[in-house]
C-alpha positions as CSV (number, residue, x, y, z in Angstrom):
1,M,51.5,22.9,45.1
2,S,49.2,20.6,47.1
3,F,46.5,23.4,47.2
4,Q,46.4,23.4,43.4
5,T,46.4,19.6,43.2
6,G,43.5,19.4,45.6
7,L,41.7,22.2,43.8
8,S,42.0,20.4,40.5
9,G,40.6,17.3,42.1
10,L,37.6,19.3,43.5
11,N,36.9,20.8,40.0
12,A,37.1,17.4,38.3
13,A,35.0,15.7,41.0
14,S,32.4,18.5,40.7
15,R,32.2,18.1,37.0
16,N,31.9,14.4,37.3
17,L,29.0,14.9,39.7
18,D,27.4,17.2,37.1
19,V,27.7,14.4,34.5
20,I,26.2,11.8,36.8
21,G,23.4,14.2,37.8
22,N,22.6,14.7,34.1
23,N,22.5,10.9,33.6
24,I,20.2,10.4,36.6
25,A,17.9,13.3,35.4
26,N,17.6,11.6,31.9
27,A,17.1,8.0,33.1
28,N,13.6,8.2,31.7
29,T,14.3,10.3,28.6
30,I,13.5,8.5,25.4
31,G,16.6,7.9,23.2
32,A,19.0,9.4,25.8
33,K,22.6,8.0,26.0
34,V,24.7,7.7,29.2
35,S,27.6,10.1,29.5
36,R,30.9,9.4,31.2
37,A,33.5,11.9,32.5
38,E,37.0,10.7,31.5
39,F,39.9,12.0,33.5
40,S,43.6,12.6,32.7
41,E,46.6,13.4,35.0
42,I,48.3,16.8,34.8
43,V,52.1,16.6,34.8
44,A,54.5,19.5,34.8
45,A,57.6,18.8,32.8
46,S,59.6,21.3,34.9
47,T,59.2,19.0,38.0
48,I,60.8,16.0,36.4
49,A,63.6,14.8,38.7
50,A,67.0,13.5,37.8
51,N,65.8,9.9,37.9
52,G,63.2,10.8,35.3
53,R,60.3,10.4,37.6
54,T,57.8,13.0,38.6
55,E,54.7,13.5,40.7
56,G,51.5,14.7,39.0
57,I,50.2,18.1,39.9
58,G,46.5,17.3,39.6
59,V,43.7,16.0,37.4
60,E,41.5,17.3,34.7
61,V,38.4,16.1,32.8
62,A,39.8,15.2,29.4
63,T,36.4,14.7,27.8
64,V,32.8,13.8,28.5
65,S,32.0,10.9,26.2
66,Q,28.7,9.2,25.5
67,Q,28.0,5.5,25.2
68,F,25.8,4.7,22.2
69,T,24.8,1.2,23.2
70,Q,21.3,0.0,22.4
71,G,18.6,1.0,24.9
72,G,15.6,-1.2,25.7
73,V,12.7,-1.2,23.3
74,N,9.4,-0.3,25.0
75,V,6.1,-1.1,23.1
76,T,3.8,1.9,23.3
77,G,1.2,1.2,20.5
78,G,1.5,4.7,19.0
79,N,1.5,4.5,15.2
80,L,4.1,7.3,15.0
81,D,6.3,6.0,17.8
82,L,9.5,4.6,16.2
83,A,12.5,2.7,17.7
84,I,15.7,1.8,15.9
85,N,16.7,-1.8,16.7
86,G,20.3,-1.6,15.7
87,G,22.6,1.1,14.3
88,G,21.7,4.5,13.0
89,F,20.0,7.8,13.8
90,F,16.9,9.5,12.6
91,R,17.8,12.5,10.4
92,V,15.7,15.6,11.2
93,T,15.8,19.2,10.1
94,M,15.5,21.6,12.9
95,P,13.2,24.7,12.7
96,D,16.4,26.8,11.9
97,N,17.0,24.5,8.9
98,T,20.1,22.8,10.5
99,A,20.5,19.1,10.3
100,A,20.4,17.0,13.5
101,Y,20.4,13.3,14.4
102,T,18.4,11.6,17.1
103,R,17.4,8.2,18.5
104,A,14.2,9.6,20.1
105,G,11.3,8.4,17.9
106,E,8.4,10.3,19.5
107,F,7.0,11.7,16.3
108,K,3.8,13.6,15.7
109,L,1.8,15.0,12.8
110,D,1.6,18.8,12.5
111,P,-1.5,20.5,10.9
112,Q,0.1,20.4,7.5
113,G,0.7,16.6,7.7
114,N,4.4,16.8,8.3
115,I,6.0,14.2,10.6
116,V,7.8,16.2,13.2
117,T,9.5,15.8,16.6
118,N,8.3,17.4,19.8
119,A,10.7,20.3,19.1
120,G,9.1,20.9,15.6
121,A,11.9,19.3,13.6
122,N,10.9,17.5,10.4
123,L,11.6,13.8,10.0
124,M,13.5,13.3,6.7
125,G,13.2,10.4,4.3
126,Y,13.0,9.4,0.6
127,P,10.2,9.8,-1.8
128,T,8.6,6.6,-3.1
129,T,6.0,5.3,-5.5
130,I,2.6,4.3,-4.1
131,T,4.0,0.7,-4.0
132,G,6.9,1.7,-1.8
133,V,9.8,1.8,-4.2
134,A,12.2,4.7,-3.6
135,T,12.3,7.1,-6.5
136,S,15.2,9.3,-5.4
137,S,18.2,9.3,-3.0
138,T,17.6,13.0,-2.2
139,L,16.2,13.6,1.3
140,Q,12.9,15.4,1.8
141,P,10.6,16.1,4.7
142,L,8.1,13.3,5.1
143,K,4.6,14.4,4.7
144,L,1.2,12.7,4.6
145,P,-1.7,13.9,2.5
146,T,-4.0,14.6,5.5
147,G,-5.6,17.8,4.0
148,T,-7.2,16.9,0.7
149,P,-8.4,13.5,-0.5
150,I,-6.1,11.5,-2.7
151,P,-7.1,11.7,-6.3
152,A,-9.2,9.0,-8.0
153,N,-7.7,6.5,-10.4
154,A,-9.7,5.6,-13.5
155,T,-10.2,1.9,-14.2
156,T,-8.0,0.8,-17.1
157,S,-8.0,-2.9,-16.7
158,I,-10.3,-5.7,-15.4
159,T,-9.2,-9.2,-14.5
160,A,-11.8,-11.9,-14.6
161,Q,-11.5,-15.6,-13.8
162,F,-14.6,-17.8,-14.3
163,N,-15.7,-21.2,-15.4
164,L,-18.2,-21.8,-18.1
165,G,-20.1,-25.0,-17.9
166,A,-18.9,-27.5,-20.6
167,T,-22.3,-29.2,-20.6
168,A,-24.3,-26.0,-21.2
169,P,-26.4,-26.1,-24.4
170,I,-25.7,-23.9,-27.3
171,W,-27.7,-20.7,-26.7
172,N,-30.2,-21.1,-29.6
173,V,-30.7,-24.8,-29.5
174,P,-33.4,-24.7,-26.8
175,L,-36.5,-22.8,-27.5
176,P,-36.7,-20.1,-26.4
177,P,-33.0,-19.5,-26.6
178,T,-30.9,-19.3,-23.4
179,P,-31.2,-15.8,-22.0
180,L,-28.0,-13.8,-22.3
181,T,-28.1,-12.9,-18.6
182,T,-27.7,-16.6,-17.6
183,Y,-24.0,-16.4,-17.7
184,G,-23.0,-12.9,-16.6
185,T,-21.3,-11.0,-13.9
186,S,-20.6,-7.4,-12.9
187,L,-18.4,-5.2,-10.8
188,V,-17.9,-1.5,-9.9
189,T,-15.4,0.5,-11.8
190,Y,-14.4,4.2,-11.6
191,D,-14.1,7.0,-14.1
192,S,-11.3,9.6,-14.0
193,Q,-13.1,11.6,-11.4
194,G,-13.8,8.6,-9.2
195,A,-17.5,8.2,-9.9
196,P,-18.6,4.6,-9.7
197,V,-19.7,2.9,-12.9
198,T,-21.1,-0.6,-12.9
199,A,-19.4,-2.8,-15.5
200,S,-21.3,-5.9,-16.7
201,F,-20.5,-8.5,-19.3
202,Y,-22.2,-11.7,-20.4
203,M,-21.3,-14.9,-22.1
204,R,-23.3,-17.3,-24.4
205,K,-22.2,-20.6,-26.0
206,S,-22.3,-20.1,-29.7
207,A,-20.8,-23.5,-30.6
208,N,-19.0,-26.4,-28.9
209,D,-16.0,-25.1,-27.0
210,T,-16.8,-21.5,-28.2
211,W,-18.3,-18.7,-26.2
212,E,-19.1,-15.1,-27.1
213,V,-18.7,-12.3,-24.6
214,F,-21.1,-9.3,-24.8
215,S,-21.5,-6.0,-22.9
216,D,-25.2,-5.5,-23.3
217,P,-27.9,-8.1,-22.3
218,T,-30.8,-6.4,-24.0
219,S,-30.2,-7.7,-27.5
220,A,-30.8,-11.3,-26.6
221,A,-31.5,-12.5,-30.1
222,T,-28.1,-11.7,-31.8
223,A,-26.1,-9.3,-29.6
224,T,-23.7,-8.8,-32.4
225,A,-23.6,-5.1,-31.8
226,T,-22.2,-5.6,-28.3
227,T,-19.7,-8.4,-29.0
228,I,-16.4,-7.7,-27.3
229,A,-14.7,-11.1,-27.6
230,T,-14.9,-14.7,-28.7
231,L,-13.3,-17.3,-26.4
232,T,-12.2,-20.8,-27.7
233,F,-11.5,-23.6,-25.3
234,G,-9.5,-26.9,-25.8
235,V,-10.5,-30.4,-24.9
236,N,-8.8,-30.0,-21.5
237,G,-11.1,-27.1,-20.6
238,Q,-8.3,-24.5,-20.8
239,L,-8.6,-21.3,-22.8
240,L,-7.0,-21.6,-26.2
241,G,-7.4,-18.0,-27.3
242,S,-9.4,-14.9,-27.4
243,V,-10.4,-12.8,-30.4
244,P,-9.5,-10.0,-30.0
245,A,-6.5,-10.9,-27.7
246,S,-7.1,-7.8,-25.5
247,P,-10.8,-7.1,-25.5
248,T,-12.1,-3.9,-24.1
249,L,-15.4,-3.1,-22.3
250,P,-17.0,0.2,-23.3
251,L,-18.4,2.0,-20.2
252,T,-20.2,5.4,-20.0
253,S,-19.4,7.9,-17.3
254,P,-22.2,9.8,-15.6
255,N,-20.3,12.9,-16.5
256,P,-20.9,13.8,-20.2
257,S,-17.6,15.6,-20.3
258,I,-15.8,12.3,-19.7
259,G,-18.0,10.3,-21.9
260,T,-17.0,6.7,-22.7
261,F,-13.9,5.0,-21.3
262,S,-13.0,1.4,-22.2
263,P,-10.9,-0.7,-19.8
264,T,-9.3,-3.9,-21.1
265,I,-10.5,-7.3,-19.8
266,D,-8.0,-10.0,-19.0
267,M,-9.9,-13.4,-19.3
268,T,-6.8,-15.6,-19.6
269,G,-7.9,-17.4,-16.4
270,A,-11.2,-18.5,-17.9
271,T,-12.0,-22.3,-18.0
272,Q,-14.6,-24.6,-19.4
273,Y,-15.2,-27.5,-17.1
274,A,-18.2,-29.7,-16.6
275,T,-19.4,-27.9,-13.5
276,A,-21.8,-25.0,-13.0
277,F,-21.0,-21.5,-14.1
278,S,-19.0,-19.7,-11.3
279,V,-16.8,-16.6,-11.0
280,A,-13.6,-17.2,-9.1
281,D,-12.0,-13.7,-9.2
282,L,-13.1,-10.4,-10.4
283,K,-11.1,-7.2,-9.8
284,Q,-10.2,-3.9,-11.4
285,D,-7.4,-1.3,-10.9
286,G,-9.4,1.9,-10.3
287,F,-10.6,3.6,-7.1
288,G,-12.4,6.7,-6.0
289,P,-11.0,9.6,-4.0
290,G,-10.3,8.8,-0.3
291,D,-9.4,10.7,2.9
292,F,-6.4,9.7,5.1
293,V,-7.4,7.4,7.9
294,A,-4.3,5.8,9.4
295,L,-0.7,4.8,8.8
296,K,1.7,2.0,9.4
297,I,5.5,2.1,9.2
298,G,7.4,-1.1,8.3
299,E,10.8,-2.4,9.4
300,N,12.2,-1.0,6.2
301,G,10.9,2.5,7.0
302,V,8.2,2.5,4.3
303,I,5.2,4.5,5.4
304,S,2.0,3.0,4.3
305,A,-1.0,5.3,4.5
306,R,-4.6,3.9,4.6
307,Y,-7.5,5.8,3.1
308,S,-11.2,5.8,3.5
309,N,-11.6,4.2,0.0
310,G,-9.7,1.1,1.1
311,E,-6.5,2.0,-0.7
312,I,-3.1,1.6,1.0
313,Q,-0.4,3.7,-0.6
314,A,3.2,4.3,0.4
315,A,3.9,7.9,1.4
316,G,7.7,7.8,1.7
317,Q,10.5,6.0,3.4
318,V,12.2,7.0,6.7
319,A,16.0,7.6,6.2
320,L,18.7,6.7,8.7
321,A,22.1,8.1,9.2
322,D,25.3,6.7,10.7
323,F,28.8,8.0,11.3
324,R,32.3,6.6,11.3
325,N,32.9,8.1,14.8
326,V,29.7,8.5,16.7
327,Q,31.8,9.7,19.7
328,G,32.6,12.8,17.7
329,L,29.0,13.9,17.6
330,R,28.1,17.0,19.5
331,P,25.1,16.9,21.8
332,S,22.5,19.6,21.0
333,A,19.0,20.6,22.1
334,A,16.0,18.3,22.3
335,G,17.9,15.1,22.7
336,S,19.7,15.3,19.4
337,W,23.3,15.4,18.1
338,S,25.0,17.5,15.5
339,E,27.7,16.6,13.0
340,T,31.3,17.7,13.7
341,A,34.6,17.3,12.0
342,A,35.5,14.6,14.5
343,S,32.4,12.5,13.7
344,G,32.8,12.8,9.9
345,Q,30.0,13.2,7.4
346,P,26.9,11.1,7.8
347,V,26.3,8.0,5.7
348,L,22.6,7.8,4.7
349,G,20.6,4.8,4.0
350,A,17.3,2.9,4.5
351,P,16.4,0.9,7.6
352,S,17.3,-2.9,7.5
353,Q,19.9,-2.3,4.9
354,G,23.6,-2.8,5.5
355,K,24.7,-1.6,8.9
356,F,21.4,0.2,9.6
357,G,19.0,-1.2,12.1
358,A,15.4,-2.1,11.6
359,L,12.5,0.1,12.6
360,R,10.0,-1.0,15.2
361,S,6.7,0.8,14.8
362,G,4.6,1.4,17.9
363,A,7.6,1.3,20.2
364,L,10.3,3.7,21.6
365,E,13.9,3.2,22.6
366,E,14.4,3.8,26.3
367,S,17.6,5.4,27.6
368,N,20.6,3.1,28.2
369,I,21.2,4.7,31.6
370,D,21.5,2.3,34.5
371,L,20.0,4.2,37.4
372,T,21.5,1.9,40.0
373,S,25.0,2.2,38.6
374,E,24.7,6.0,38.4
375,L,23.7,6.2,42.1
376,V,26.8,4.1,43.0
377,N,28.9,6.4,40.8
378,M,27.4,9.4,42.5
379,M,28.5,8.1,46.0
380,T,32.0,7.4,44.7
381,A,32.3,10.9,43.2
382,Q,31.0,12.4,46.4
383,R,33.7,10.6,48.4
384,T,36.3,11.7,45.8
385,Y,35.2,15.3,46.3
386,Q,35.5,14.9,50.1
387,A,39.0,13.3,49.8
388,N,40.2,16.2,47.7
389,A,38.8,18.7,50.2
390,Q,40.6,16.8,52.9
391,T,43.8,17.2,50.9
392,I,43.4,21.0,50.9
393,K,42.6,20.9,54.7
394,T,45.7,18.9,55.5
395,Q,47.9,21.2,53.4
396,D,46.4,24.1,55.3
397,Q,47.2,22.5,58.6
398,V,50.8,21.9,57.5
399,L,51.2,25.5,56.3
400,S,49.7,26.7,59.6
401,T,52.2,24.6,61.6
402,L,55.1,26.1,59.6
403,T,53.9,29.7,60.1
404,N,53.5,29.1,63.8
405,L,57.1,27.9,64.4
406,R,59.0,30.0,67.0
């Protein structure tokens, strides 16, 4: 009996050494979690004595569990390096289309613009609008438009904030009349193909507290053909109203097929104070085509892509997954885990929401393996192996003594 007891101890100690060796080997593996061999006593019911007590007949490794405590966060500076500060796993789709879960955030871009792991698994996330609002709860591979430029966006609205001098003379009182270009401004807009079109508009004081807005400075005498709005100001210098309420500025594209397009002008911020004419703000909502330049990932997982035209657009949101019983996950290849019946089905969500941790861009989560502790455990396991071998040796000596009796 003692031979089998000692043999079970050798097997258990050997497997424990395997687990410890694996921990030591992965001490520098990103996202790795420490494993622990858990033992249980073997008891044979047939050896129970009359007093209800029994001696065990050996030991076995009941399971090898993993400890999913937080590892240290190491700043790397890589824009596609991601660390989860808190709970959750990255959801990835392996090359064989199976789902896997990992804490290793060493992501790369493949030639098609997909965000992938070193093993070629696609990082999964949610589609978003260009402002970063999720549009669906269905997971999809995260992909950046690195191949072709993003399409242009035609200018549809212009916002202008300016001050018109309250002491300015009415345009036709001085002789010659005040040139129409005296109070004017311009900005670059874009047609539907992204071609730049300069938009200009000019103001002249037609009466006290009344200004007319024009799109063409060439007809300085009357400019009635190019009138786009009439602005009226109150005694406090604030804008009382505009006729029409939503004026439009006719612009001509360099492409005859596009022809004329007319963005609206919001001049609600216009004032008439007794200071010089000045433009405080002038902006429009269009832009030309642009190539992908760089990206940034926020704590909430939203991927912001920056383009050569100066635009910053969201290109998706990283998804995280968690489980009711993370100990039930099955380790698989490339530092990932797979769902099992024991772990339960994954709960999906966005970073920084609920029980999910926040993402740290430009950083990686180190393994939670304490190398010093593992070396001490290895020495203990080695002594345990030697002790079990000594048990077998002693039993052999006892058996030899018995067989040599005369």
